[in-house]
C-alpha positions, 0 to 999 in steps of 0.5 A: 520208909527205910527197908532197915533200922535207921541206927545202922546210918548213925553211930547212936546209943541203939549201935553202941548198945549192940556193939558187943554182938557186932564185935562177935559177928567179925571174929565169926567172919574173921575165923570163917575167912581164915578157914577158907584161906588156910584150907581147913574148908574146901574152895572149888574152882570151876574151869572157866574165870569167875567174877563176883559182883557183890557188896558188904552193905545189907540191901539194895546197892545197884549191883543187878545192874552191874551185873547186867553191864558186866555180862553185856561188856563180857559178850562184847568181848567175844565171851559167853557169860553165864550167871549164877545166884543163890535165888533168894526168895525162891524155891530152887533149893541147892539146885542148880536150876536153869532159869527161862524167861517165861518161868513163875518168878517164885521157883528161881527168885526175882532177881535171877529171872530179871537178869535172865530177861535182860541179858539172854544169858544162861542163868543158873540159881542154887544154894550150891554155887559150885554146882550152878557154876559148874552148870553154867559151864557144862549145860549152858556152854559158858566160858565165864561166870559172873556171880551175883551176890555171893562175895561171901560165899567163899566156896567158889573160887573167884578170879575177880571181885567187884564191890558196889557201894551206894554213895548216899549211904556208903558204909553207913555207921561202920559196924558189922551186924546188928549194930550196923549194915556190913556183912564184913569189915571196911577193910575187906575193901582193900582185898577185891579188885574194884570198888564202884560207887553208884551215885558218884565218887565218894572217899572210899573209891573214885570210881563210880557209875550212875543209873539212868532211867528210861521212860516208864513201859507198860507191864503187859508190853505194846504201846502207850506212853506215861508222862507225868502225873500222879502215880503210885510208886511201888518197890520192894527192894533194898532202897525204895527212896532211890526209886521213888526219888527217881520218878519225882525227878522224871516229873511224876506225883509219887504216892510211895508204896515200899514194900520188904525186899523180894516181896510177893505181891498179891492184887490187894498190894496194887488195887489203888482206888483212885484209879491211878496208874502204878509204876514198878521197878525192874526186879518187881516187874517180873512179879507184878506183871503176872497179876491182872492189876498189871493192866494199869501198870508200868516199870521203869528200865535203868541203864547203867552209864559209867564215865570213861575212867570207870568203863576203862578200869572195868574192861581192863579187869574183864579183859585181863580174865579172859586173856588169862584163861586163853593162856592156861 
C-alpha cells in the first residue's frame, strides 16, 4: 500500500495532466527562494552552527535515523547538539516547546519525541523554527543545532544542508507537486553540502547508507524475544513498504497494516482477533506504547550504517562546522 499516488513514480497521463500545476508550484518555489536570497524576506541566524537534514521528496526517505546519527557524531566530537523540528502532527503551535521523554506524543509530534528518547539531546519544536533554535541555545545550552527537516524553511539561516534520497524511489517521476513527489526541483541537490542515498548508491549520489534492523523489543520493556512466526506489521510512516520488507527478511510472516503518516492510533487499530503479536516502527512505538494493546506489541529498532566513505564525508562536514564556529 503506497502512501502517495502511484503516478508520482511514473510520467503517465495523470502526471502529465497535472504538469501545469507543477510548473506553477515551481514558479512559486523559485520566487520564494529568490526573495530570501535577495533580502526581500528576512533570514535569521542563531549564534551557533546550524545543519539541516531534510529532503525534497515528500514522505519517508530515512531522514530521522540520519538526524539521530548526526547528533551522536556531534556528541562524539565533543559538541552539545540540540534538535529543532516543526513537530508535524503535534499541538505545539508556534512554540518553542521543549520535548521531554515522558511527554504525550500528541503534543510535540511523534518524530520529535522519538528523537528525544533515542538521543537524549535537547529537542525543541514549533512552527517558528528560529525561536526553537534560539531556545536550544539559550535553554538547552546547545552549541550546534540540527534541524530535523526544514530544508525549505529558509527563514532559519543554516551553515550546512544534508539531503536524504530513498534509493528505491529516487526522485520519482521528477515532477514537482502535485504532478510528482518533489517539493523543490532536482537542481536543488546541486546547492546542498551532501546528498545521501538510503539503500545504496544511485545516479544522483555515490554516498549511501543502510538501515540495519535489530531484534524486535517489547513495547512495554522487560525481557522476552520474538523470533519468526506470524506478526501484524503496523506502520504509520512515509514508506511502510520498507518496514514490511525488513520484517519479512528477518523471517516473519507479515500481515500488513499501513496507516497514514503520523497516524494517531486507537485501541481498535491494534485489535487483532487472531491474537498474533504486532510489530511497529520506532516512530509509531511512542504512540502505540501508551495503549492497552501494547501488552502484545513490539517495536523494531534500526541503526544507520554508513560505509567508510560516507562516514568520512559526514564527519568532515560536521568537524568543519565545529571548527569554523570556534574560529569566529
